[in-house]
C-alpha positions in Angstrom: 104.3 127.4 135.6 104.2 124.3 137.4 105.4 123.0 141.1 107.2 120.3 139.4 111.1 120.9 140.6 113.3 121.6 137.0 116.4 122.7 136.2 118.0 125.5 137.8 117.9 128.7 135.7 120.9 131.2 136.0 123.8 133.6 134.8 127.1 133.0 135.3 127.0 129.7 138.2 130.5 129.7 138.4 131.5 133.2 139.5 129.8 134.3 143.2 127.2 136.8 141.9 126.1 137.7 145.4 128.7 140.8 145.9 127.5 141.7 141.6 123.6 141.8 142.7 121.5 139.4 140.9 121.8 136.9 138.5 119.6 139.7 136.4 121.6 143.0 137.4 124.6 141.0 135.3 121.9 140.9 132.5 121.2 144.3 132.7 125.0 145.0 132.8 125.9 143.2 129.3 122.4 144.8 127.7 123.9 148.6 128.6 127.2 147.4 127.3 125.9 146.2 124.1 123.7 149.8 123.8 126.6 151.8 124.8 124.8 153.4 127.8 126.9 151.3 130.7 128.7 154.0 133.2 132.3 153.2 134.5 131.5 151.8 137.5 129.0 149.4 136.0 131.8 148.5 133.3 134.2 147.6 136.3 131.4 145.4 138.1 131.5 143.4 135.3 134.7 143.2 133.9 135.3 141.8 137.2 132.1 139.2 136.7 133.6 138.4 132.9 137.1 137.5 134.5 135.8 135.3 137.5 135.7 132.7 135.0 136.5 131.1 131.4 132.8 130.3 131.3 131.7 134.0 131.9 134.4 134.9 129.1 132.5 132.8 126.6 129.1 133.8 127.8 129.7 137.3 127.9 131.5 136.7 123.8 128.3 135.1 122.8 125.9 137.9 124.4 127.7 140.7 122.6 128.2 138.5 119.0 124.7 136.9 118.9 122.4 139.8 121.2 118.8 140.3 121.1 117.7 144.0 119.6 117.9 146.2 122.3 115.2 148.4 120.8 113.0 145.4 122.0 114.7 145.1 125.2 114.4 148.5 125.7 110.6 148.9 124.6 109.4 146.3 127.4 110.9 148.6 130.5 108.9 151.4 128.6 105.5 150.3 127.2 105.2 147.9 130.8 106.6 149.9 133.2 109.4 147.6 133.9 111.8 149.1 136.1 109.7 149.3 139.1 108.8 145.6 138.8 111.5 144.2 137.8 113.1 146.1 140.5 110.4 144.6 143.0 111.2 141.1 142.0 115.0 141.2 142.1 114.6 142.4 146.2 112.1 139.4 146.6 114.5 137.5 144.7 117.6 138.1 147.0 114.8 138.3 149.9 114.1 134.7 149.5 117.4 133.6 148.3 118.6 134.7 151.7 116.1 132.9 153.6 116.7 129.9 152.0 120.3 130.0 151.2 121.3 126.2 152.2 118.3 125.2 149.8 119.7 126.9 147.1 122.7 125.2 147.9 121.9 121.6 147.5 119.7 123.1 144.0 116.5 123.4 144.4 115.1 126.4 142.8 113.0 128.7 145.0 109.4 129.0 142.8 110.1 133.3 142.8 113.4 133.1 140.7 112.4 130.2 138.4 109.6 132.3 137.2 111.3 135.5 137.0 114.0 134.0 135.6 112.2 131.9 133.0 109.0 133.6 132.6 109.0 137.0 133.7 112.0 138.9 132.8 113.8 137.1 129.1 116.4 139.8 129.4 118.8 138.9 127.1 118.0 135.6 126.4 121.2 133.7 124.8 122.6 134.8 128.4 120.7 132.2 130.4 122.3 128.7 131.3 120.3 125.3 132.4 122.1 123.7 134.9 121.7 120.1 134.2 123.9 117.1 136.1 126.1 119.8 137.3 127.1 121.1 134.0 126.9 124.5 132.7 125.2 124.4 129.3 123.2 127.8 127.0 120.4 126.8 125.8 119.7 126.0 122.4 118.4 124.0 119.9 119.7 122.5 116.5 116.6 124.8 115.2 115.6 127.5 116.5 112.6 129.2 115.5 112.6 133.6 115.7 109.1 135.9 117.4 107.7 137.8 114.3 108.1 141.6 113.7 106.5 144.7 112.8 105.7 144.4 109.5 102.2 145.1 107.6 100.8 145.9 103.7 99.1 148.9 103.4 96.9 148.5 100.5 95.6 152.3 99.0 92.1 153.2 97.9 93.5 153.2 94.4 94.5 149.3 95.0 98.2 150.6 95.5 100.1 148.3 97.9 102.9 149.7 100.2 105.2 147.6 102.5 105.2 148.5 106.3 108.5 147.6 108.1 111.6 148.5 108.7 111.7 150.2 105.4 108.9 151.9 103.6 108.6 150.1 100.1 106.2 150.5 96.9 104.9 154.3 98.8 105.0 156.2 95.0 103.4 159.4 96.4 102.7 159.7 100.2 99.4 161.1 101.1 99.3 163.9 103.0 97.4 162.7 106.1 99.2 159.8 106.5 102.3 160.1 109.0 104.2 156.3 109.1 107.2 156.4 112.4 108.4 152.9 112.9 106.0 150.8 113.3 103.1 153.0 113.3 100.8 154.5 110.4 99.3 157.9 111.5 96.4 159.4 110.0 95.2 163.2 110.1 92.1 164.7 109.0 91.3 165.2 105.4 89.3 167.9 103.7 87.9 165.5 101.5 84.0 164.7 101.2 84.3 161.8 99.0 84.6 158.8 102.2 88.0 156.3 101.1 89.2 153.6 102.3 92.8 152.0 102.9 93.1 148.7 104.4 95.8 147.3 107.0 97.0 143.4 106.8 98.9 142.0 108.9 100.4 138.7 107.8 101.9 135.7 110.2 104.7 136.7 111.5 103.5 140.8 112.1 102.3 142.8 113.9 101.8 147.0 113.5 100.1 150.1 115.0 97.7 152.3 113.5 96.0 155.9 114.6 93.1 156.4 112.9 91.8 160.2 111.7 90.0 160.9 114.4 92.5 160.0 117.2 91.6 156.2 117.5 94.8 154.2 118.0 94.9 150.5 117.2 97.0 147.8 117.7 97.1 144.9 115.3 98.3 141.7 116.0 99.6 138.5 113.7 97.3 137.6 110.7 94.4 140.5 111.1 93.1 143.0 108.7 91.4 146.3 109.5 89.6 148.0 106.9 89.2 151.9 108.1 87.9 155.4 106.3 91.0 157.6 105.5 88.9 160.6 106.9 86.0 160.1 109.4 82.7 162.1 108.1 79.8 163.0 110.0 77.8 160.4 111.8 79.4 157.0 113.3 82.7 156.1 113.3 83.1 152.5 111.3 85.9 150.0 110.8 86.1 146.5 109.6 87.8 144.1 111.6 89.5 139.7 110.4 92.0 138.4 113.1 92.7 140.3 116.9 93.4 144.4 117.6 93.5 145.8 120.6 91.4 149.4 120.3 92.0 153.0 122.6 88.8 154.4 120.9 89.0 158.6 121.0 86.1 159.2 123.0 83.3 161.2 120.8 79.5 161.3 121.8 78.4 162.7 118.8 79.9 160.1 116.7 79.9 156.8 117.9 82.8 154.3 117.5 81.8 150.9 115.7 83.3 147.9 115.0 82.2 145.0 112.6 82.8 141.7 112.3 80.9 139.6 110.1 77.4 140.0 111.8 79.3 140.8 114.9 79.1 144.6 115.4 80.4 146.2 118.8 79.4 149.8 118.8 81.3 152.5 121.5 81.5 156.3 122.6 84.7 155.9 124.0 87.1 152.9 125.6 89.6 150.3 125.4 88.7 146.8 125.0 90.2 143.9 122.7 88.7 142.0 119.7 89.6 138.6 118.8 87.7 137.4 115.4 89.8 134.8 113.7 88.2 133.0 110.5 89.9 129.4 111.9 88.1 130.0 115.4 84.8 129.6 116.2 84.1 132.3 118.8 84.5 136.4 118.6 85.8 137.4 121.7 85.3 140.9 123.2 87.4 141.4 126.2 86.4 144.6 128.2 89.0 147.1 130.2 87.5 150.7 130.4 84.3 152.3 129.0 81.8 150.0 128.2 80.5 148.9 124.6 77.6 147.1 123.3 78.3 143.5 121.3 75.3 142.5 119.0 75.6 139.2 117.4 72.9 139.9 115.0 70.7 138.0 116.9 70.5 139.9 120.8 72.7 142.9 121.8 74.7 142.6 125.5 76.2 145.9 127.2 79.9 145.0 129.0 82.1 146.6 132.0 84.7 146.8 132.4 86.4 143.3 133.2 84.0 141.4 131.1 83.9 139.7 128.2 81.6 138.4 125.1 81.8 135.1 123.2 79.8 135.1 120.0 79.5 131.4 118.8 76.6 131.7 116.1 74.2 134.2 117.2 74.3 133.2 120.7 76.3 135.3 122.8 77.7 134.7 126.4 79.4 137.0 128.8 81.8 136.1 131.9 84.0 138.2 134.3 87.4 137.7 133.1 91.3 138.7 133.9 91.5 140.8 131.1 94.9 140.9 131.1 95.2 137.2 129.8 93.6 138.7 126.8 95.2 141.3 125.6 98.7 141.7 127.5 100.1 141.0 123.2 99.4 144.7 122.6 102.1 144.7 125.6 104.7 142.7 123.8 104.0 139.5 125.8 101.6 136.5 126.0 99.5 135.1 128.9 97.9 131.3 129.4 95.7 130.5 131.9 94.9 126.6 132.5 94.8 127.0 128.4 95.2 124.3 126.1 98.2 123.0 124.3 96.1 123.1 121.3 95.1 126.3 121.9 98.5 127.8 123.2 100.4 126.6 120.1 97.6 128.3 117.6 98.0 131.3 119.2 101.6 131.1 118.9 102.0 130.2 115.3 100.8 133.0 114.1 103.2 135.6 115.8 106.5 133.4 115.0 104.6 132.2 111.4 104.9 128.2 112.2 103.7 125.1 111.7 102.2 122.6 114.4 102.4 118.9 114.0 100.4 116.6 116.9 101.2 113.0 116.7 98.0 112.3 119.3 95.5 114.8 119.1 94.6 113.8 122.7 97.7 116.0 123.6 96.1 119.6 122.1 93.7 119.0 125.2 96.3 119.4 128.1 96.1 122.4 129.5 98.9 124.8 130.2 99.7 128.4 132.2 102.6 130.3 131.7 103.9 133.5 129.9 106.3 134.5 127.1 107.8 137.8 126.1 106.8 138.1 122.3 110.4 138.7 121.0 111.2 135.6 122.8 112.9 132.5 121.7 110.0 130.5 121.4 112.5 127.2 122.6 113.1 128.3 125.9 109.4 128.1 126.5 108.8 124.9 124.8 111.7 123.7 127.1 109.5 124.6 130.5 106.5 122.9 129.1 108.5 119.6 128.2 109.7 120.2 132.1 105.9 118.7 132.9 106.8 116.2 131.6 103.3 115.4 129.4 105.1 115.9 126.0 108.2 117.0 123.9 109.1 119.2 120.9 110.6 118.8 118.4 111.5 122.0 115.7 112.1 120.7 112.2 112.4 124.3 110.2 109.5 126.5 111.0 107.3 123.2 112.0 106.9 122.2 115.8 106.4 118.1 116.2 104.8 117.8 119.7 105.2 113.9 120.7 105.5 111.7 124.1 107.3 112.7 126.5 111.1 112.0 126.2 114.4 113.9 127.6 116.1 115.9 125.7 114.5 116.1 122.5 115.1 120.0 122.4 
């Protein structure tokens, strides 16, 4: 996140982990133990590490008692095809460590290890140590703001409201063309001639996935709302969006797919793109990953190709080439920030973590940062890394993050 030297982050510093593999291997073994999927050979390795020191025993105990939800960690591997990257990253780290072992011994952290350990591989966040002044301490704070979860409110055509999450509440009679599975609601084609609309509302601290009757899949981010037909009929397939959504549109050249946000209208045949259209933001962003889309602001229209993004402010449209991952990674349970202002970063995160942000000075909002954060990680560690740049400090009070002048050891 920065070229600035920072504290070393690693697991189980007291024990020689070289014989057991990289620190990430220890995290993986703890995770497998928690999930009951550890083999005898792996358990033997884990026990060897646990018996290596009292601190390792305490760490293992804390991980088991306060572990992150294994399903979330498992989903990182499944949705992001994470394992190949994980192995490659660990190999590079181990290679880098061997070539610069004398630097590690002096406490200088290789940049790759720092990035991977802190930002890219948040395996068992509670198991990560921060070494400060030669003393190991678990990353902690008086107050911790936990991430959001899969949750939404479904409003049926008759006004009935259904709470969607780990449990479905308020559904008196399930419509025949609706299937609810985990964090996804799926619609099948209906024989009804009269077009009915449903609305799905995702609150702050929530996310949800919907599969429309034509097979189109929509990922809704926090504080978003989508209005859509229960079943698409003849003609175009139209939905209405407020907030942020990623669309994976089922191709149908006879029936174009449209997304409307106020006067802003996007038309596609079959493609993958993201729309960010929050009411409290002046711009509407459309980022295209696959296919082609037409963006109409009410006054002018443009065509986008993959890798392009349109920005609509008022009736004016600006198009530029972008790294699409920065704008779409949230769908894969990850936030990426590239030279973004602190105001923009915390505004985005405030929706997912359902928190408020208070700045002591308005100028703090303009400081720019680059970094990554897995969606289901605690925000505390991310804020600690920002603090290492010595520009601002953060203090968490309940669900409020206060941004103040830099001072050491504030979190």
